[in-house]
C-alpha positions, 0 to 999 in steps of 0.5 A, spaced: 699 749 335 698 746 342 697 750 348 702 750 353 701 745 359 699 748 366 704 746 371 699 741 374 698 737 367 706 738 366 707 735 373 702 730 372 705 728 365 712 728 368 709 723 374 706 718 369 713 718 365 717 717 371 712 711 373 713 708 366 720 708 367 720 705 373 716 699 370 721 698 365 726 693 368 733 695 368 737 689 366 742 687 371 749 689 370 747 693 363 754 695 363 758 688 363 751 684 364 750 677 363 742 677 365 736 678 361 729 682 363 722 682 360 721 688 356 715 693 358 711 698 353 713 705 354 706 708 356 702 714 354 704 721 354 711 720 355 713 725 349 709 730 352 712 729 359 719 729 356 719 735 352 716 739 358 722 737 362 727 739 356 728 732 352 724 731 346 723 723 346 718 720 341 716 714 343 711 712 337 712 707 332 713 712 327 720 714 329 723 718 323 730 716 325 736 719 323 739 716 316 746 717 313 748 716 306 751 709 303 759 709 304 762 706 298 768 704 303 764 700 307 760 697 302 766 694 299 768 691 305 762 687 306 762 679 305 759 677 299 754 673 302 751 679 306 752 684 300 748 679 296 743 678 301 741 685 302 739 685 309 742 686 316 739 683 321 741 686 328 739 683 335 736 688 340 734 687 347 728 692 348 729 693 356 730 700 358 730 707 355 733 710 352 738 704 350 732 700 347 725 699 349 718 698 346 714 704 342 707 705 344 705 700 340 708 695 345 712 691 339 716 696 335 723 697 338 726 704 339 732 707 342 739 709 341 741 702 339 736 701 334 738 708 331 745 706 331 743 700 327 739 704 322 746 708 321 750 702 320 745 699 315 744 705 311 752 706 310 752 699 308 746 700 303 742 694 307 735 693 309 735 693 317 731 688 320 731 688 328 730 682 332 728 683 339 732 678 344 733 677 351 740 680 353 742 673 355 740 670 348 744 674 343 750 670 344 747 664 341 743 668 336 750 671 333 753 664 333 748 660 330 747 666 324 740 667 326 742 675 326 748 678 323 750 683 329 748 685 336 747 692 338 745 692 345 750 696 350 755 690 349 761 692 353 768 689 349 771 684 354 777 680 352 773 674 354 768 676 349 773 677 343 775 670 343 768 668 340 766 675 337 769 681 333 767 688 335 766 695 332 766 700 338 761 706 338 760 709 345 764 709 351 762 705 357 760 710 362 757 709 369 753 714 373 751 716 380 744 718 381 741 721 387 735 725 388 734 732 385 733 735 392 739 732 396 743 738 397 748 734 401 751 730 395 753 734 390 759 730 387 762 723 387 769 722 383 773 718 387 773 713 393 772 717 399 766 720 396 762 714 398 764 713 405 758 712 409 753 712 404 748 707 402 749 705 395 744 701 390 748 697 385 746 691 381 749 684 384 754 681 380 755 687 375 762 690 373 759 696 377 759 692 383 766 690 383 768 698 382 764 700 388 767 694 393 774 696 390 772 703 392 769 701 399 775 697 401 780 702 399 776 707 404 776 702 409 783 701 409 784 708 409 780 708 416 774 711 412 767 709 414 764 703 410 759 704 405 752 700 406 751 696 399 744 695 397 741 690 392 735 690 388 731 685 383 730 691 378 730 698 377 723 700 379 725 697 386 731 701 386 728 708 384 723 707 389 728 706 394 732 712 392 725 716 392 724 714 399 730 716 402 732 708 403 738 709 399 743 715 398 745 714 391 744 709 385 750 706 381 749 704 374 749 705 367 750 712 366 745 712 359 739 710 364 741 715 369 742 721 365 736 719 361 732 719 368 735 726 370 733 729 363 726 727 363 725 728 370 730 733 373 725 735 378 726 728 381 733 726 379 740 728 378 747 725 376 753 727 380 758 724 377 760 719 372 766 714 371 768 709 365 765 702 366 772 699 365 775 703 371 781 703 372 782 702 365 777 704 360 772 700 356 767 701 350 760 699 348 760 696 341 757 692 335 758 685 336 759 680 330 761 673 329 769 672 330 772 672 323 766 672 319 769 679 316 763 683 317 766 687 323 771 691 318 765 693 314 761 695 320 767 699 323 767 703 316 760 704 316 760 707 323 766 712 322 762 714 316 756 716 320 761 719 325 764 724 319 757 726 317 755 728 323 749 723 324 752 719 329 752 725 334 745 727 332 743 720 334 746 720 341 744 727 342 737 725 340 737 720 346 741 725 351 747 720 350 752 725 347 757 725 353 758 718 351 760 719 344 767 717 342 771 720 336 772 714 332 770 707 331 775 701 332 775 694 330 776 690 336 779 695 341 782 693 348 777 690 352 776 689 359 781 684 362 779 677 364 778 675 371 780 669 375 
Protein backbone atom coordinates (compact mmCIF):
# COMPACT_ATOMS: atom_id res chain seq x y z
CA UNK A 1 0.00 0.00 0.00
CA UNK A 2 1.38 3.39 -0.95
CA UNK A 3 2.19 5.63 1.99
CA UNK A 4 0.33 8.88 2.38
CA UNK A 5 1.98 11.74 0.47
CA UNK A 6 3.55 14.58 2.37
CA UNK A 7 1.93 18.04 2.27
CA UNK A 8 4.68 19.21 -0.07
CA UNK A 9 4.34 16.28 -2.50
CA UNK A 10 0.52 16.52 -2.45
CA UNK A 11 0.71 20.22 -3.21
CA UNK A 12 3.26 19.55 -5.94
CA UNK A 13 1.06 16.89 -7.52
CA UNK A 14 -1.92 19.21 -7.39
CA UNK A 15 0.12 21.93 -9.02
CA UNK A 16 1.08 19.57 -11.85
CA UNK A 17 -2.57 18.60 -12.21
CA UNK A 18 -3.60 22.22 -12.44
CA UNK A 19 -0.87 22.90 -15.00
CA UNK A 20 -2.11 19.99 -17.08
CA UNK A 21 -5.66 21.28 -16.93
CA UNK A 22 -4.49 24.70 -18.03
CA UNK A 23 -2.71 23.13 -20.99
CA UNK A 24 -5.89 21.37 -22.15
CA UNK A 25 -7.55 24.06 -24.26
CA UNK A 26 -11.23 24.64 -23.58
CA UNK A 27 -13.45 24.43 -26.61
CA UNK A 28 -14.89 27.88 -27.11
CA UNK A 29 -18.61 27.80 -26.53
CA UNK A 30 -18.70 24.26 -25.18
CA UNK A 31 -22.30 24.53 -24.07
CA UNK A 32 -23.60 25.54 -27.48
CA UNK A 33 -20.39 25.57 -29.39
CA UNK A 34 -19.35 25.86 -32.97
CA UNK A 35 -15.56 25.79 -32.92
CA UNK A 36 -12.84 23.21 -32.34
CA UNK A 37 -9.63 22.87 -30.37
CA UNK A 38 -6.63 20.58 -30.47
CA UNK A 39 -6.36 17.95 -27.76
CA UNK A 40 -3.54 17.75 -25.27
CA UNK A 41 -2.55 14.74 -23.18
CA UNK A 42 -3.64 14.52 -19.57
CA UNK A 43 -0.10 14.57 -18.18
CA UNK A 44 1.59 12.61 -15.38
CA UNK A 45 0.53 12.26 -11.75
CA UNK A 46 -3.03 13.43 -12.45
CA UNK A 47 -4.64 10.51 -10.68
CA UNK A 48 -2.51 10.92 -7.55
CA UNK A 49 -3.20 14.64 -7.33
CA UNK A 50 -6.91 14.28 -8.02
CA UNK A 51 -7.28 11.59 -5.39
CA UNK A 52 -5.45 13.75 -2.86
CA UNK A 53 -7.89 16.55 -3.63
CA UNK A 54 -10.93 14.34 -3.15
CA UNK A 55 -11.88 13.21 -6.68
CA UNK A 56 -10.36 9.97 -7.93
CA UNK A 57 -9.49 10.27 -11.61
CA UNK A 58 -8.03 7.43 -13.64
CA UNK A 59 -6.10 9.00 -16.52
CA UNK A 60 -4.53 5.79 -17.82
CA UNK A 61 -5.60 4.07 -21.01
CA UNK A 62 -6.79 1.12 -18.89
CA UNK A 63 -10.06 2.70 -17.83
CA UNK A 64 -11.99 -0.24 -16.36
CA UNK A 65 -15.12 1.55 -17.53
CA UNK A 66 -18.54 1.17 -15.96
CA UNK A 67 -20.61 -1.34 -17.94
CA UNK A 68 -24.30 -2.04 -18.16
CA UNK A 69 -26.14 -5.11 -19.41
CA UNK A 70 -27.89 -5.64 -22.73
CA UNK A 71 -31.41 -4.26 -23.06
CA UNK A 72 -33.78 -6.39 -25.11
CA UNK A 73 -36.06 -3.40 -25.52
CA UNK A 74 -33.29 -1.19 -26.90
CA UNK A 75 -31.90 -3.92 -29.17
CA UNK A 76 -35.37 -4.51 -30.64
CA UNK A 77 -35.44 -0.85 -31.73
CA UNK A 78 -32.11 -0.99 -33.60
CA UNK A 79 -32.21 -0.43 -37.36
CA UNK A 80 -31.44 -3.81 -39.01
CA UNK A 81 -28.32 -2.54 -40.75
CA UNK A 82 -26.78 -1.34 -37.46
CA UNK A 83 -27.65 -4.55 -35.67
CA UNK A 84 -26.14 -6.61 -38.49
CA UNK A 85 -22.97 -4.51 -38.50
CA UNK A 86 -22.47 -5.21 -34.81
CA UNK A 87 -20.60 -2.00 -34.00
CA UNK A 88 -21.44 1.48 -32.80
CA UNK A 89 -19.00 4.13 -34.01
CA UNK A 90 -19.15 7.29 -31.91
CA UNK A 91 -17.47 10.64 -32.56
CA UNK A 92 -15.89 12.28 -29.51
CA UNK A 93 -13.77 15.41 -29.26
CA UNK A 94 -10.83 14.88 -26.94
CA UNK A 95 -10.39 18.45 -25.81
CA UNK A 96 -11.05 18.98 -22.12
CA UNK A 97 -11.45 17.09 -18.84
CA UNK A 98 -13.73 15.68 -17.60
CA UNK A 99 -15.82 15.45 -20.77
CA UNK A 100 -13.38 13.83 -23.17
CA UNK A 101 -9.59 14.05 -23.21
CA UNK A 102 -6.59 11.91 -24.03
CA UNK A 103 -5.23 9.37 -21.56
CA UNK A 104 -1.61 9.25 -20.46
CA UNK A 105 -0.76 7.29 -23.62
CA UNK A 106 -1.72 10.44 -25.59
CA UNK A 107 -4.00 8.50 -27.94
CA UNK A 108 -6.86 6.89 -25.99
CA UNK A 109 -9.93 9.12 -25.51
CA UNK A 110 -11.32 8.96 -21.98
CA UNK A 111 -13.82 10.92 -19.94
CA UNK A 112 -17.52 11.20 -19.20
CA UNK A 113 -18.56 11.21 -22.85
CA UNK A 114 -16.62 8.06 -23.71
CA UNK A 115 -18.13 6.34 -20.68
CA UNK A 116 -21.66 7.32 -21.74
CA UNK A 117 -20.87 5.89 -25.18
CA UNK A 118 -19.84 2.62 -23.51
CA UNK A 119 -23.16 2.37 -21.68
CA UNK A 120 -25.08 2.92 -24.91
CA UNK A 121 -23.08 0.31 -26.80
CA UNK A 122 -23.41 -2.19 -23.96
CA UNK A 123 -27.19 -1.83 -23.76
CA UNK A 124 -27.46 -2.20 -27.54
CA UNK A 125 -25.25 -5.30 -27.59
CA UNK A 126 -22.79 -3.59 -29.93
CA UNK A 127 -19.01 -3.22 -29.97
CA UNK A 128 -18.00 0.37 -29.27
CA UNK A 129 -15.59 2.20 -31.55
CA UNK A 130 -14.47 5.76 -30.81
CA UNK A 131 -13.52 8.24 -33.51
CA UNK A 132 -11.72 11.33 -32.20
CA UNK A 133 -12.94 14.33 -34.18
CA UNK A 134 -12.47 18.05 -33.86
CA UNK A 135 -15.74 19.43 -32.53
CA UNK A 136 -16.46 21.30 -35.75
CA UNK A 137 -16.13 18.06 -37.73
CA UNK A 138 -18.83 15.97 -36.08
CA UNK A 139 -21.73 17.26 -38.22
CA UNK A 140 -20.08 16.10 -41.44
CA UNK A 141 -19.04 12.83 -39.81
CA UNK A 142 -22.63 12.08 -38.81
CA UNK A 143 -24.12 13.22 -42.12
CA UNK A 144 -21.64 11.21 -44.20
CA UNK A 145 -22.15 8.05 -42.17
CA UNK A 146 -18.50 7.98 -41.04
CA UNK A 147 -19.86 7.67 -37.50
CA UNK A 148 -23.17 6.43 -36.16
CA UNK A 149 -23.46 9.02 -33.42
CA UNK A 150 -21.77 11.95 -31.71
CA UNK A 151 -21.38 12.13 -27.92
CA UNK A 152 -19.48 15.35 -27.37
CA UNK A 153 -21.38 17.74 -25.09
CA UNK A 154 -23.76 18.67 -27.90
CA UNK A 155 -26.63 20.90 -26.82
CA UNK A 156 -30.05 20.22 -28.33
CA UNK A 157 -31.22 23.16 -30.44
CA UNK A 158 -34.23 23.49 -32.70
CA UNK A 159 -31.93 24.34 -35.59
CA UNK A 160 -29.83 21.18 -35.10
CA UNK A 161 -32.99 19.09 -34.88
CA UNK A 162 -33.63 19.85 -38.54
CA UNK A 163 -30.63 17.65 -39.44
CA UNK A 164 -30.14 15.39 -36.42
CA UNK A 165 -32.10 13.36 -33.90
CA UNK A 166 -31.16 13.55 -30.23
CA UNK A 167 -31.26 11.34 -27.15
CA UNK A 168 -30.73 13.43 -24.01
CA UNK A 169 -28.41 12.33 -21.19
CA UNK A 170 -27.35 15.38 -19.18
CA UNK A 171 -28.47 18.87 -18.23
CA UNK A 172 -26.70 21.72 -19.99
CA UNK A 173 -25.29 23.52 -16.96
CA UNK A 174 -23.13 26.63 -16.84
CA UNK A 175 -21.02 27.57 -13.85
CA UNK A 176 -19.40 30.61 -12.23
CA UNK A 177 -15.80 29.80 -11.28
CA UNK A 178 -13.79 31.98 -8.88
CA UNK A 179 -10.61 31.68 -6.86
CA UNK A 180 -11.03 29.67 -3.69
CA UNK A 181 -9.60 32.51 -1.60
CA UNK A 182 -12.10 35.07 -2.92
CA UNK A 183 -14.17 35.70 0.19
CA UNK A 184 -16.01 38.63 -1.41
CA UNK A 185 -17.78 36.43 -3.95
CA UNK A 186 -19.87 33.69 -2.39
CA UNK A 187 -22.83 33.28 -4.74
CA UNK A 188 -23.99 34.26 -8.21
CA UNK A 189 -27.61 33.39 -8.85
CA UNK A 190 -29.19 36.42 -10.50
CA UNK A 191 -28.19 39.38 -12.68
CA UNK A 192 -27.48 41.84 -9.87
CA UNK A 193 -24.78 39.50 -8.55
CA UNK A 194 -22.48 40.30 -11.51
CA UNK A 195 -22.79 44.09 -11.29
CA UNK A 196 -19.32 45.66 -11.35
CA UNK A 197 -17.49 42.35 -11.78
CA UNK A 198 -14.88 41.52 -14.40
CA UNK A 199 -16.13 38.34 -16.07
CA UNK A 200 -14.39 36.10 -18.60
CA UNK A 201 -16.60 34.40 -21.17
CA UNK A 202 -16.15 32.75 -24.56
CA UNK A 203 -16.92 34.95 -27.55
CA UNK A 204 -19.91 33.90 -29.62
CA UNK A 205 -21.10 31.39 -27.04
CA UNK A 206 -24.45 30.79 -25.42
CA UNK A 207 -23.02 31.88 -22.08
CA UNK A 208 -21.93 35.18 -23.61
CA UNK A 209 -25.54 35.84 -24.65
CA UNK A 210 -26.71 35.19 -21.11
CA UNK A 211 -23.97 37.35 -19.58
CA UNK A 212 -24.72 40.29 -21.88
CA UNK A 213 -28.45 39.98 -21.22
CA UNK A 214 -27.83 40.06 -17.46
CA UNK A 215 -25.54 43.05 -17.81
CA UNK A 216 -28.09 44.90 -19.94
CA UNK A 217 -30.74 44.27 -17.30
CA UNK A 218 -28.43 45.58 -14.59
CA UNK A 219 -27.57 48.75 -16.45
CA UNK A 220 -31.25 49.41 -17.14
CA UNK A 221 -31.81 49.16 -13.38
CA UNK A 222 -29.02 51.66 -12.70
CA UNK A 223 -26.48 49.09 -11.48
CA UNK A 224 -22.78 49.17 -12.32
CA UNK A 225 -21.88 47.55 -15.62
CA UNK A 226 -19.86 44.36 -15.72
CA UNK A 227 -16.56 44.31 -17.57
CA UNK A 228 -16.50 41.45 -20.06
CA UNK A 229 -13.15 39.87 -20.94
CA UNK A 230 -12.50 37.45 -23.81
CA UNK A 231 -9.63 34.98 -23.98
CA UNK A 232 -8.41 32.64 -26.71
CA UNK A 233 -8.41 29.51 -24.57
CA UNK A 234 -9.06 28.10 -21.13
CA UNK A 235 -5.41 28.31 -20.12
CA UNK A 236 -5.37 32.09 -20.57
CA UNK A 237 -8.64 32.39 -18.65
CA UNK A 238 -7.33 30.39 -15.70
CA UNK A 239 -4.11 32.41 -15.55
CA UNK A 240 -6.16 35.62 -15.56
CA UNK A 241 -8.31 34.26 -12.75
CA UNK A 242 -5.31 33.23 -10.67
CA UNK A 243 -3.64 36.61 -11.13
CA UNK A 244 -6.75 38.56 -10.17
CA UNK A 245 -7.15 40.14 -13.59
CA UNK A 246 -10.71 38.79 -13.68
CA UNK A 247 -13.13 38.13 -10.83
CA UNK A 248 -14.98 35.18 -12.30
CA UNK A 249 -15.04 32.85 -15.30
CA UNK A 250 -18.42 31.96 -16.77
CA UNK A 251 -18.55 28.76 -18.81
CA UNK A 252 -19.57 25.10 -18.89
CA UNK A 253 -20.12 23.83 -15.37
CA UNK A 254 -18.69 20.42 -16.28
CA UNK A 255 -15.20 21.88 -16.62
CA UNK A 256 -15.63 24.39 -13.78
CA UNK A 257 -16.81 21.74 -11.33
CA UNK A 258 -13.94 19.46 -12.36
CA UNK A 259 -11.36 22.17 -11.66
CA UNK A 260 -12.92 22.82 -8.26
CA UNK A 261 -13.02 19.11 -7.47
CA UNK A 262 -9.42 18.32 -8.35
CA UNK A 263 -7.99 21.58 -7.04
CA UNK A 264 -10.26 22.88 -4.23
CA UNK A 265 -7.46 24.98 -2.77
CA UNK A 266 -7.40 27.00 -6.00
CA UNK A 267 -10.99 27.19 -7.26
CA UNK A 268 -14.63 27.07 -6.24
CA UNK A 269 -17.93 27.21 -8.13
CA UNK A 270 -20.31 29.76 -6.62
CA UNK A 271 -23.37 29.22 -8.78
CA UNK A 272 -24.85 27.40 -11.74
CA UNK A 273 -27.68 27.94 -14.19
CA UNK A 274 -29.08 26.10 -17.14
CA UNK A 275 -27.42 26.83 -20.46
CA UNK A 276 -30.80 27.50 -22.02
CA UNK A 277 -31.63 30.39 -19.65
CA UNK A 278 -34.34 31.59 -19.36
CA UNK A 279 -35.53 28.29 -20.84
CA UNK A 280 -33.81 24.94 -20.29
CA UNK A 281 -31.48 22.94 -22.50
CA UNK A 282 -30.07 19.43 -22.46
CA UNK A 283 -26.96 17.67 -23.71
CA UNK A 284 -27.69 14.73 -25.99
CA UNK A 285 -26.37 11.97 -28.23
CA UNK A 286 -26.73 13.11 -31.84
CA UNK A 287 -27.62 10.83 -34.76
CA UNK A 288 -28.63 11.41 -38.37
CA UNK A 289 -32.17 12.68 -38.74
CA UNK A 290 -34.66 9.97 -39.52
CA UNK A 291 -32.28 6.99 -39.63
CA UNK A 292 -34.12 5.27 -36.77
CA UNK A 293 -31.17 5.03 -34.39
CA UNK A 294 -32.29 7.65 -31.85
CA UNK A 295 -35.17 5.64 -30.30
CA UNK A 296 -32.82 2.70 -29.69
CA UNK A 297 -30.21 4.97 -28.08
CA UNK A 298 -32.85 6.62 -25.90
CA UNK A 299 -33.99 3.19 -24.71
CA UNK A 300 -30.37 2.18 -24.10
CA UNK A 301 -29.77 5.28 -21.98
CA UNK A 302 -32.93 4.73 -19.96
CA UNK A 303 -31.79 1.16 -19.31
CA UNK A 304 -28.56 2.58 -17.83
CA UNK A 305 -30.57 5.15 -15.87
CA UNK A 306 -32.69 2.41 -14.33
CA UNK A 307 -29.87 0.07 -13.31
CA UNK A 308 -27.74 2.85 -11.79
CA UNK A 309 -24.77 2.65 -14.13
CA UNK A 310 -25.55 6.09 -15.58
CA UNK A 311 -25.32 7.61 -12.09
CA UNK A 312 -22.03 5.76 -11.53
CA UNK A 313 -20.51 7.31 -14.64
CA UNK A 314 -21.53 10.86 -13.74
CA UNK A 315 -20.26 10.41 -10.18
CA UNK A 316 -16.97 9.05 -11.49
CA UNK A 317 -16.33 12.37 -13.27
CA UNK A 318 -17.90 14.68 -10.69
CA UNK A 319 -20.93 15.51 -12.84
CA UNK A 320 -23.72 14.06 -10.71
CA UNK A 321 -25.32 17.49 -10.33
CA UNK A 322 -26.01 17.49 -14.08
CA UNK A 323 -27.97 14.22 -14.07
CA UNK A 324 -31.42 14.01 -15.62
CA UNK A 325 -34.23 11.65 -14.58
CA UNK A 326 -34.96 10.14 -17.98
CA UNK A 327 -33.70 10.26 -21.54
CA UNK A 328 -35.97 11.72 -24.22
CA UNK A 329 -35.82 11.52 -27.98
CA UNK A 330 -35.71 15.02 -29.45
CA UNK A 331 -36.55 17.01 -26.30
CA UNK A 332 -37.28 20.74 -26.67
CA UNK A 333 -34.15 22.53 -27.86
CA UNK A 334 -32.86 26.06 -27.70
CA UNK A 335 -34.95 28.23 -30.05
CA UNK A 336 -33.56 29.55 -33.30
CA UNK A 337 -32.03 32.99 -33.16
CA UNK A 338 -32.54 35.66 -35.80
